N, C-alpha and C positions, 0 to 999 in steps of 0.2 A: 271055138268060134262057130257061130251059127251060119248055116249055108242058106242061100236063097234059091228057090226053084224058079229060074228065070223064065220058064215057059208060062208062068202065071202072071207075068208082068209085061207091060208095054213100055218102050222108050217114049220120050216126048214126040218124036217124029211119028212113031207108030200110033200113038194115042191121037195125035193131031189128024192123021188120016182116018182113023176110025170115027172121030167126032166131027169131021169136016171143019176143023179149025186149023190155024197156023201153029207150028211148033212153038213159036214165041208166045202165043195166047195160052197154050197149055202150061208153059213155064211160069207165066204170070199167075195163072190159077193156082199152081202148086206153091209158088212163093207166098201168095196171099193166104192160102190155107195153112201154111206153116206158121205164119204170123198171127193166125187166129182171125183174119179179116174175112175169110170166105171158106165155107165148107165145100166148095165146088168140086174139087178133085184132091184127094189125099194121095201123096206118093212118098217114096223114100228117096232122099237125095244121095246119089251115088256118084262121087267125083264131081264132074261138071254138069251132069244131067240128072234127071229124075227117072225113077221107075214107078209106074203107076199100075196097081193091081187091076186085073181084068174085072173084078167085082166093082171097083170104083168107076171104071169106064161104063159098065152096064148101068150102074146107079145114076151116073151123070146123064146118060142118054135118056133114061126114064124120066128124070126130074127136069130136064132141060126145057126151057121155054123156046118157042120158035123165034125166028128172027124178027127184028122190029121192036116197036114200043110195046110195053105191056098193055093189055086191054084197059080201056077207060082213060087213056092219056091222049 
């Protein structure tokens, strides 16, 4: 069985804090990504929670739009 280096991953609560989102929002993003509806954050489902790799957190921060409506709307 493969082992996971947990130091490389955030829980939903840790990811939420790092991204200034609620833990529930992070879970929604992960669930949508799993269903192919959103590439926002990709994580591994572990039991009742998700583990999100630090690389995905950094990518999401880089690609994330600011709050509010997109420009031109």
